[in-house]
C-alpha positions, -999 to 999 in steps of 0.1 A, spaced: 640 -637 86 637 -622 121 601 -612 114 592 -648 102 609 -663 132 590 -640 155 557 -648 138 564 -686 141 573 -683 178 542 -662 184 520 -687 166 536 -716 186 530 -698 219 493 -692 210 487 -728 201 460 -742 225 480 -775 229 511 -756 239 491 -736 264 475 -767 278 508 -785 281 523 -755 299 495 -758 325 502 -795 330 539 -787 336 529 -761 362 507 -785 380 533 -813 382 552 -801 413 519 -791 429 504 -825 424 536 -844 433 549 -825 463 518 -807 475 493 -836 474 504 -870 461 534 -875 485 514 -866 515 484 -887 505 504 -918 495 526 -917 526 498 -904 548 521 -876 559 506 -853 585 535 -828 586 556 -819 616 539 -785 619 504 -797 618 511 -824 643 521 -796 667 489 -777 660 468 -808 664 484 -816 698 478 -781 710 441 -783 700 438 -816 719 454 -800 749 429 -771 749 401 -795 744 412 -814 775 416 -780 795 454 -783 794 478 -755 784 489 -758 747 524 -746 757 552 -770 766 561 -769 803 594 -786 796 605 -760 770 591 -728 785 594 -736 822 624 -759 823 656 -755 844 677 -746 814 672 -721 786 656 -738 756 675 -741 723 660 -727 691 654 -762 679 634 -770 710 613 -738 706 607 -747 670 594 -781 680 565 -769 701 534 -747 698 545 -710 700 514 -691 687 484 -674 704 460 -701 715 434 -687 691 446 -709 662 446 -741 683 411 -732 695 399 -731 659 413 -766 653 396 -782 683 365 -794 663 390 -813 640 404 -833 669 374 -857 665 392 -867 632 425 -884 629 455 -860 625 458 -870 588 421 -864 580 421 -832 601 450 -819 580 431 -825 548 400 -807 560 421 -778 571 439 -776 537 407 -779 517 389 -752 536 418 -727 538 434 -732 504 399 -736 489 391 -700 500 423 -688 485 416 -704 451 380 -692 452 391 -656 456 423 -655 435 419 -681 407 410 -668 372 374 -672 362 365 -703 341 353 -680 313 387 -662 310 406 -694 313 387 -711 284 389 -679 263 427 -678 268 431 -715 260 412 -709 228 435 -681 217 410 -654 226 427 -638 256 461 -627 271 470 -662 284 506 -659 293 504 -628 315 469 -626 329 463 -663 334 495 -683 332 514 -662 358 487 -663 385 482 -701 380 520 -705 384 519 -688 417 488 -705 429 500 -740 422 538 -741 418 552 -714 440 575 -729 466 559 -714 497 525 -727 486 537 -763 483 556 -760 515 525 -749 534 504 -776 519 530 -803 528 533 -792 564 497 -780 570 510 -746 581 489 -720 600 499 -694 574 473 -708 551 445 -695 573 461 -661 577 464 -659 539 427 -669 534 417 -641 559 438 -615 541 424 -626 507 388 -623 520 396 -588 535 412 -577 502 381 -589 483 358 -571 506 377 -538 504 381 -540 467 344 -546 459 330 -518 480 341 -486 498 313 -488 523 322 -483 560 307 -516 570 328 -536 546 359 -518 556 353 -526 593 346 -562 585 378 -564 564 396 -550 594 381 -577 616 394 -604 593 429 -588 594 427 -587 632 420 -624 633 449 -630 610 471 -610 633 463 -633 661 473 -664 641 507 -649 634 516 -616 651 537 -603 621 506 -590 601 503 -563 628 529 -545 606 499 -531 586 487 -511 617 511 -481 613 500 -477 577 463 -479 586 470 -451 612 490 -430 588 463 -432 561 434 -426 586 417 -459 578 399 -456 611 371 -481 603 395 -507 592 417 -500 622 388 -504 646 380 -536 629 416 -549 634 413 -541 671 379 -558 674 391 -589 655 422 -592 677 401 -587 708 376 -614 697 406 -638 690 420 -631 725 386 -638 741 383 -670 722 418 -680 732 410 -678 769 423 -655 796 449 -679 811 462 -690 777 465 -653 765 484 -643 797 507 -673 794 515 -665 757 523 -629 762 542 -632 795 560 -665 791 560 -677 755 564 -646 734 597 -635 750 612 -668 741 599 -671 706 624 -645 693 651 -672 698 638 -688 665 658 -661 646 690 -678 659 681 -711 644 709 -723 620 682 -731 594 666 -697 595 674 -668 573 658 -635 566 666 -601 552 678 -587 585 702 -616 591 716 -613 556 723 -576 562 738 -584 596 761 -610 581 775 -586 555 776 -554 576 794 -548 609 777 -546 642 740 -540 643 740 -519 611 719 -545 593 691 -542 619 692 -504 619 691 -504 581 660 -527 581 642 -504 606 653 -475 584 636 -492 554 603 -494 572 606 -458 584 614 -447 548 584 -465 536 562 -447 561 577 -414 549 570 -423 513 534 -432 520 528 -400 541 522 -376 511 497 -401 496 480 -409 528 446 -393 519 443 -411 486 454 -447 493 425 -472 491 422 -499 518 426 -526 491 461 -514 483 470 -512 520 459 -548 525 482 -558 496 510 -539 512 502 -554 546 504 -589 531 538 -582 516 554 -565 546 557 -595 570 573 -616 543 600 -591 534 609 -578 569 602 -608 592 601 -639 570 625 -665 584 616 -698 567 601 -706 533 566 -712 545 565 -677 561 564 -661 526 530 -674 515 512 -643 527 528 -625 497 509 -648 474 480 -623 475 500 -592 462 520 -614 438 490 -629 421 473 -595 419 502 -572 409 528 -593 390 505 -597 359 499 -559 361 536 -552 362 544 -576 333 516 -562 312 529 -527 318 564 -537 308 550 -555 277 531 -524 266 561 -501 272 582 -521 248 562 -505 220 575 -471 231 610 -467 220 615 -438 243 613 -462 273 647 -475 282 656 -503 306 622 -520 301 638 -553 290 662 -552 319 634 -546 343 615 -575 329 645 -598 331 653 -588 367 616 -593 378 613 -627 361 647 -639 375 638 -628 410 604 -646 407 619 -678 394 639 -682 426 607 -690 445 598 -719 422 623 -743 439 601 -774 436 604 -771 398 634 -793 390 655 -769 369 653 -741 395 660 -765 424 691 -777 405 704 -742 401 699 -734 438 714 -767 450 745 -763 427 758 -736 450 773 -762 473 770 -765 511 736 -768 526 711 -764 497 682 -754 519 701 -726 535 717 -713 503 685 -716 484 665 -697 510 691 -669 511 689 -664 473 651 -666 475 649 -639 503 670 -615 482 650 -621 451 618 -616 471 630 -583 484 638 -572 448 603 -581 437 588 -561 466 609 -531 456 598 -533 420 561 -536 429 562 -510 456 552 -480 434 520 -499 426 514 -509 462 513 -473 473 496 -459 442 468 -434 451 433 -442 440 422 -415 415 385 -419 426 395 -409 462 417 -381 449 389 -366 427 361 -374 452 343 -396 427 
């Protein structure tokens, strides 16, 4: 009876109509919250309005940084800091050509270009998609999971709604990863580093990859990062660069004190006395460096880029939209992890496989908070649903990082053997 039930369930899951319907359900929150609501209401997004205004200021030879907030008589509140442009001027410079359009149209061009690059580099090929829908491929792991992340993951939808700058940083990381994965030539490694350097000057947190590049002697990529950052600073302008690092950056750290913000460090601080949480967080990064050290000569740049995309989201992510950089390693590595767990089920000597799979899937589900069943679970905790939901998501995200970490720092056998 159990065998017949298993065969019936397997046949049902392999039905092309069931597979097609599952894709429709995945696309529902993406279409509704990511595109339809913004298009119908002509919603520009609070964040993109800030970026657009900063680009207009630069176009008119004005500073993109608020004089009232950063040079006022009183110390600004976290809410005031969160309501103005707080990034290097590089990103606003890139948006200046779009100021000839209306803010709404400029946002759509920005989304189409940046998210289009991400889809072009990470979306499954049309051939594999059609083969899987026709019951000729591993649909549920190799195709369904990546499509879920690309279209229904909460940080993706959040960035599309608000027109967040993280989308450009993600596109640059995806391009750098693709370059480093397709070739081991020095020129491509340097160019990949340049792309990462540009991403670092959109949001400073991607600089977390630098210690790992140094540790693994990725000198070409490291020089590329330096060159990319330098080019971004030159494009930003001398006065704007000086203003950002001397006057704006020291104040930006206040964002961590916002009542709506939550990250792994603040969760640890809340449950541990004194500054133990912060020390523990720094200890985690140090332990990761120690773990990487013995493998330093055999780690490919592509793996380091995946790690570099994950690090800022785990250790510095404050709000939902900050986590989108992890989309790259999640789309690449989660199907590999699930496939490995699936294959290990055939080996009776492997214990804990089912438990690992359940923990991974539960931790991943917490990020799909635009899917109504998951949102209902997160909001049922009472109090402020956004805060509680984000706290749960942060912990789940850290668990997924820990489970994927062995693959993130897995040596490349081609490098090890010199092939």
